[in-house]
mmCIF file of the C-alpha atoms, coordinates in Angstrom:
data_MODEL
# 
_entry.id   MODEL 
# 
loop_
_atom_site.group_PDB 
_atom_site.id 
_atom_site.type_symbol 
_atom_site.label_atom_id 
_atom_site.label_alt_id 
_atom_site.label_comp_id 
_atom_site.label_asym_id 
_atom_site.label_entity_id 
_atom_site.label_seq_id 
_atom_site.pdbx_PDB_ins_code 
_atom_site.Cartn_x 
_atom_site.Cartn_y 
_atom_site.Cartn_z 
_atom_site.occupancy 
_atom_site.B_iso_or_equiv 
_atom_site.pdbx_formal_charge 
_atom_site.auth_seq_id 
_atom_site.auth_comp_id 
_atom_site.auth_asym_id 
_atom_site.auth_atom_id 
_atom_site.pdbx_PDB_model_num 
ATOM 1   C CA . MET A 1 1   ? 26.783 9.517   15.828  1.00 0.00 ? 1   MET A CA 1 
ATOM 2   C CA . ASN A 1 2   ? 23.192 9.765   14.942  1.00 0.00 ? 2   ASN A CA 1 
ATOM 3   C CA . PHE A 1 3   ? 20.882 8.795   16.741  1.00 0.00 ? 3   PHE A CA 1 
ATOM 4   C CA . ARG A 1 4   ? 19.558 6.592   14.734  1.00 0.00 ? 4   ARG A CA 1 
ATOM 5   C CA . ALA A 1 5   ? 22.744 4.680   14.458  1.00 0.00 ? 5   ALA A CA 1 
ATOM 6   C CA . TRP A 1 6   ? 23.229 4.442   17.936  1.00 0.00 ? 6   TRP A CA 1 
ATOM 7   C CA . LEU A 1 7   ? 19.889 2.990   18.614  1.00 0.00 ? 7   LEU A CA 1 
ATOM 8   C CA . TYR A 1 8   ? 21.081 0.313   15.773  1.00 0.00 ? 8   TYR A CA 1 
ATOM 9   C CA . ARG A 1 9   ? 24.630 -0.619  17.251  1.00 0.00 ? 9   ARG A CA 1 
ATOM 10  C CA . ILE A 1 10  ? 22.768 -1.487  20.646  1.00 0.00 ? 10  ILE A CA 1 
ATOM 11  C CA . ALA A 1 11  ? 20.463 -3.601  18.637  1.00 0.00 ? 11  ALA A CA 1 
ATOM 12  C CA . HIS A 1 12  ? 22.689 -5.050  16.478  1.00 0.00 ? 12  HIS A CA 1 
ATOM 13  C CA . ASN A 1 13  ? 25.076 -6.225  20.200  1.00 0.00 ? 13  ASN A CA 1 
ATOM 14  C CA . ILE A 1 14  ? 22.012 -7.185  21.626  1.00 0.00 ? 14  ILE A CA 1 
ATOM 15  C CA . MET A 1 15  ? 21.896 -9.405  19.272  1.00 0.00 ? 15  MET A CA 1 
ATOM 16  C CA . VAL A 1 16  ? 24.625 -10.534 18.863  1.00 0.00 ? 16  VAL A CA 1 
ATOM 17  C CA . ASP A 1 17  ? 25.187 -11.257 22.604  1.00 0.00 ? 17  ASP A CA 1 
ATOM 18  C CA . HIS A 1 18  ? 21.399 -13.353 22.573  1.00 0.00 ? 18  HIS A CA 1 
ATOM 19  C CA . HIS A 1 19  ? 23.018 -15.431 19.161  1.00 0.00 ? 19  HIS A CA 1 
ATOM 20  C CA . ARG A 1 20  ? 25.971 -16.221 21.417  1.00 0.00 ? 20  ARG A CA 1 
ATOM 21  C CA . THR A 1 21  ? 24.468 -17.662 24.075  1.00 0.00 ? 21  THR A CA 1 
ATOM 22  C CA . LYS A 1 22  ? 21.542 -19.594 21.872  1.00 0.00 ? 22  LYS A CA 1 
ATOM 23  C CA . LYS A 1 23  ? 23.521 -20.120 18.613  1.00 0.00 ? 23  LYS A CA 1 
ATOM 24  C CA . MET A 1 24  ? 20.273 -19.638 16.853  1.00 0.00 ? 24  MET A CA 1 
ATOM 25  C CA . GLU A 1 25  ? 20.285 -18.613 13.313  1.00 0.00 ? 25  GLU A CA 1 
ATOM 26  C CA . ILE A 1 26  ? 18.626 -15.133 12.697  1.00 0.00 ? 26  ILE A CA 1 
ATOM 27  C CA . SER A 1 27  ? 14.686 -16.394 11.228  1.00 0.00 ? 27  SER A CA 1 
ATOM 28  C CA . LEU A 1 28  ? 13.900 -14.082 8.568   1.00 0.00 ? 28  LEU A CA 1 
ATOM 29  C CA . ASN A 1 29  ? 9.971  -14.373 8.422   1.00 0.00 ? 29  ASN A CA 1 
ATOM 30  C CA . ALA A 1 30  ? 9.294  -10.866 8.638   1.00 0.00 ? 30  ALA A CA 1 
ATOM 31  C CA . ILE A 1 31  ? 10.921 -10.634 5.288   1.00 0.00 ? 31  ILE A CA 1 
ATOM 32  C CA . ALA A 1 32  ? 8.108  -12.515 3.931   1.00 0.00 ? 32  ALA A CA 1 
ATOM 33  C CA . ASP A 1 33  ? 5.318  -10.606 5.402   1.00 0.00 ? 33  ASP A CA 1 
ATOM 34  C CA . GLN A 1 34  ? 3.159  -9.541  3.295   1.00 0.00 ? 34  GLN A CA 1 
ATOM 35  C CA . SER A 1 35  ? 0.019  -6.788  2.874   1.00 0.00 ? 35  SER A CA 1 
ATOM 36  C CA . ALA A 1 36  ? -3.138 -7.567  3.642   1.00 0.00 ? 36  ALA A CA 1 
ATOM 37  C CA . ALA A 1 37  ? -4.698 -5.856  0.763   1.00 0.00 ? 37  ALA A CA 1 
ATOM 38  C CA . MET A 1 38  ? -2.908 -8.144  -1.243  1.00 0.00 ? 38  MET A CA 1 
ATOM 39  C CA . PRO A 1 39  ? -6.066 -7.434  -4.993  1.00 0.00 ? 39  PRO A CA 1 
ATOM 40  C CA . ASP A 1 40  ? -4.613 -10.402 -6.939  1.00 0.00 ? 40  ASP A CA 1 
ATOM 41  C CA . LEU A 1 41  ? -4.136 -13.876 -5.526  1.00 0.00 ? 41  LEU A CA 1 
ATOM 42  C CA . LEU A 1 42  ? -1.343 -14.984 -8.473  1.00 0.00 ? 42  LEU A CA 1 
ATOM 43  C CA . GLU A 1 43  ? -0.152 -11.582 -7.461  1.00 0.00 ? 43  GLU A CA 1 
ATOM 44  C CA . ARG A 1 44  ? -0.424 -12.486 -3.225  1.00 0.00 ? 44  ARG A CA 1 
ATOM 45  C CA . SER A 1 45  ? 1.702  -15.801 -4.796  1.00 0.00 ? 45  SER A CA 1 
ATOM 46  C CA . VAL A 1 46  ? 4.235  -13.534 -7.051  1.00 0.00 ? 46  VAL A CA 1 
ATOM 47  C CA . ASN A 1 47  ? 5.690  -11.853 -4.725  1.00 0.00 ? 47  ASN A CA 1 
ATOM 48  C CA . ASN A 1 48  ? 5.456  -14.968 -1.532  1.00 0.00 ? 48  ASN A CA 1 
ATOM 49  C CA . GLU A 1 49  ? 7.511  -16.977 -4.038  1.00 0.00 ? 49  GLU A CA 1 
ATOM 50  C CA . LYS A 1 50  ? 9.711  -13.778 -4.480  1.00 0.00 ? 50  LYS A CA 1 
ATOM 51  C CA . SER A 1 51  ? 10.092 -12.911 -1.161  1.00 0.00 ? 51  SER A CA 1 
ATOM 52  C CA . ASN A 1 52  ? 10.678 -17.039 -0.585  1.00 0.00 ? 52  ASN A CA 1 
ATOM 53  C CA . GLN A 1 53  ? 13.506 -16.621 -2.964  1.00 0.00 ? 53  GLN A CA 1 
ATOM 54  C CA . ILE A 1 54  ? 14.944 -13.068 -1.826  1.00 0.00 ? 54  ILE A CA 1 
ATOM 55  C CA . LYS A 1 55  ? 14.559 -15.083 2.001   1.00 0.00 ? 55  LYS A CA 1 
ATOM 56  C CA . ASP A 1 56  ? 16.826 -18.114 -0.242  1.00 0.00 ? 56  ASP A CA 1 
ATOM 57  C CA . ALA A 1 57  ? 19.273 -15.323 -1.156  1.00 0.00 ? 57  ALA A CA 1 
ATOM 58  C CA . LEU A 1 58  ? 20.011 -14.556 2.186   1.00 0.00 ? 58  LEU A CA 1 
ATOM 59  C CA . ASN A 1 59  ? 20.449 -17.726 3.303   1.00 0.00 ? 59  ASN A CA 1 
ATOM 60  C CA . HIS A 1 60  ? 23.591 -17.997 1.037   1.00 0.00 ? 60  HIS A CA 1 
ATOM 61  C CA . LEU A 1 61  ? 25.391 -15.226 2.669   1.00 0.00 ? 61  LEU A CA 1 
ATOM 62  C CA . ASP A 1 62  ? 28.150 -14.943 5.828   1.00 0.00 ? 62  ASP A CA 1 
ATOM 63  C CA . ASP A 1 63  ? 26.850 -12.921 8.515   1.00 0.00 ? 63  ASP A CA 1 
ATOM 64  C CA . ILE A 1 64  ? 28.257 -9.368  8.357   1.00 0.00 ? 64  ILE A CA 1 
ATOM 65  C CA . SER A 1 65  ? 26.651 -9.942  4.200   1.00 0.00 ? 65  SER A CA 1 
ATOM 66  C CA . ARG A 1 66  ? 23.599 -10.900 5.658   1.00 0.00 ? 66  ARG A CA 1 
ATOM 67  C CA . GLN A 1 67  ? 23.628 -7.985  7.802   1.00 0.00 ? 67  GLN A CA 1 
ATOM 68  C CA . VAL A 1 68  ? 25.193 -5.007  5.528   1.00 0.00 ? 68  VAL A CA 1 
ATOM 69  C CA . VAL A 1 69  ? 21.900 -6.154  2.864   1.00 0.00 ? 69  VAL A CA 1 
ATOM 70  C CA . MET A 1 70  ? 19.482 -5.971  5.592   1.00 0.00 ? 70  MET A CA 1 
ATOM 71  C CA . LEU A 1 71  ? 20.695 -2.390  7.285   1.00 0.00 ? 71  LEU A CA 1 
ATOM 72  C CA . ARG A 1 72  ? 20.686 -0.952  3.071   1.00 0.00 ? 72  ARG A CA 1 
ATOM 73  C CA . PHE A 1 73  ? 17.473 -2.219  1.315   1.00 0.00 ? 73  PHE A CA 1 
ATOM 74  C CA . PHE A 1 74  ? 15.245 -2.949  4.401   1.00 0.00 ? 74  PHE A CA 1 
ATOM 75  C CA . ALA A 1 75  ? 16.357 -0.896  7.302   1.00 0.00 ? 75  ALA A CA 1 
ATOM 76  C CA . GLU A 1 76  ? 16.737 1.875   3.806   1.00 0.00 ? 76  GLU A CA 1 
ATOM 77  C CA . MET A 1 77  ? 20.404 3.200   6.142   1.00 0.00 ? 77  MET A CA 1 
ATOM 78  C CA . ASP A 1 78  ? 22.404 5.045   3.843   1.00 0.00 ? 78  ASP A CA 1 
ATOM 79  C CA . HIS A 1 79  ? 26.087 3.988   4.021   1.00 0.00 ? 79  HIS A CA 1 
ATOM 80  C CA . LYS A 1 80  ? 28.281 5.803   6.704   1.00 0.00 ? 80  LYS A CA 1 
ATOM 81  C CA . GLU A 1 81  ? 24.335 4.347   8.578   1.00 0.00 ? 81  GLU A CA 1 
ATOM 82  C CA . THR A 1 82  ? 25.381 1.244   8.359   1.00 0.00 ? 82  THR A CA 1 
ATOM 83  C CA . ALA A 1 83  ? 29.299 2.077   8.811   1.00 0.00 ? 83  ALA A CA 1 
ATOM 84  C CA . LYS A 1 84  ? 28.712 2.990   11.954  1.00 0.00 ? 84  LYS A CA 1 
ATOM 85  C CA . VAL A 1 85  ? 26.813 0.090   12.855  1.00 0.00 ? 85  VAL A CA 1 
ATOM 86  C CA . LEU A 1 86  ? 28.943 -2.199  12.110  1.00 0.00 ? 86  LEU A CA 1 
ATOM 87  C CA . GLU A 1 87  ? 31.838 -0.533  13.556  1.00 0.00 ? 87  GLU A CA 1 
ATOM 88  C CA . MET A 1 88  ? 33.132 0.122   9.895   1.00 0.00 ? 88  MET A CA 1 
ATOM 89  C CA . SER A 1 89  ? 34.383 2.150   7.060   1.00 0.00 ? 89  SER A CA 1 
ATOM 90  C CA . GLU A 1 90  ? 32.740 3.245   4.725   1.00 0.00 ? 90  GLU A CA 1 
ATOM 91  C CA . SER A 1 91  ? 34.379 1.750   1.524   1.00 0.00 ? 91  SER A CA 1 
ATOM 92  C CA . ASN A 1 92  ? 33.994 -1.356  3.435   1.00 0.00 ? 92  ASN A CA 1 
ATOM 93  C CA . VAL A 1 93  ? 30.062 -1.942  3.014   1.00 0.00 ? 93  VAL A CA 1 
ATOM 94  C CA . ARG A 1 94  ? 30.675 -0.611  0.283   1.00 0.00 ? 94  ARG A CA 1 
ATOM 95  C CA . VAL A 1 95  ? 32.176 -3.202  -1.071  1.00 0.00 ? 95  VAL A CA 1 
ATOM 96  C CA . ILE A 1 96  ? 30.487 -5.834  1.605   1.00 0.00 ? 96  ILE A CA 1 
ATOM 97  C CA . GLN A 1 97  ? 27.147 -4.724  -0.369  1.00 0.00 ? 97  GLN A CA 1 
ATOM 98  C CA . PHE A 1 98  ? 28.270 -5.426  -3.892  1.00 0.00 ? 98  PHE A CA 1 
ATOM 99  C CA . ARG A 1 99  ? 29.683 -8.418  -3.494  1.00 0.00 ? 99  ARG A CA 1 
ATOM 100 C CA . ALA A 1 100 ? 26.893 -9.572  -0.806  1.00 0.00 ? 100 ALA A CA 1 
ATOM 101 C CA . LEU A 1 101 ? 24.327 -8.567  -3.794  1.00 0.00 ? 101 LEU A CA 1 
ATOM 102 C CA . LYS A 1 102 ? 26.545 -9.963  -6.734  1.00 0.00 ? 102 LYS A CA 1 
ATOM 103 C CA . LYS A 1 103 ? 26.056 -12.948 -5.518  1.00 0.00 ? 103 LYS A CA 1 
ATOM 104 C CA . MET A 1 104 ? 22.923 -12.798 -4.939  1.00 0.00 ? 104 MET A CA 1 
ATOM 105 C CA . LYS A 1 105 ? 21.643 -12.356 -8.495  1.00 0.00 ? 105 LYS A CA 1 
ATOM 106 C CA . GLY A 1 106 ? 24.047 -15.605 -9.029  1.00 0.00 ? 106 GLY A CA 1 
ATOM 107 C CA . PHE A 1 107 ? 21.352 -17.754 -6.459  1.00 0.00 ? 107 PHE A CA 1 
ATOM 108 C CA . LEU A 1 108 ? 18.748 -16.054 -8.218  1.00 0.00 ? 108 LEU A CA 1 
ATOM 109 C CA . GLY A 1 109 ? 19.697 -16.569 -11.931 1.00 0.00 ? 109 GLY A CA 1 
ATOM 110 C CA . THR A 1 110 ? 19.614 -13.005 -12.708 1.00 0.00 ? 110 THR A CA 1 
ATOM 111 C CA . GLU A 1 111 ? 23.521 -13.092 -13.121 1.00 0.00 ? 111 GLU A CA 1 
ATOM 112 C CA . ASN A 1 112 ? 22.250 -10.953 -16.770 1.00 0.00 ? 112 ASN A CA 1 
ATOM 113 C CA . GLU A 1 113 ? 19.583 -8.202  -15.402 1.00 0.00 ? 113 GLU A CA 1 
# 
């Protein structure tokens, strides 16, 4: 197992243990953080709205689907690394990712795009 996947696995286990004892929801506020150097207020507003929509769409996913999407697209892990972190097969990660993105597209109203 490579170091990056091992490190994410440890972080994942710590997070799961914490949430089992605290029963709190995962905060996705970090996703909505925008760069302070945005030149245009309108552009910042549009990006903020998109971030909020993505957060809402992520919140409609089940836990494992949310983890797959966040590891794949926010942590920029490949399928193999994501599979190691979540202790599942690569093909299972691909299926979960496909279904999660389809569900998010439906929620965002971008089914035909």
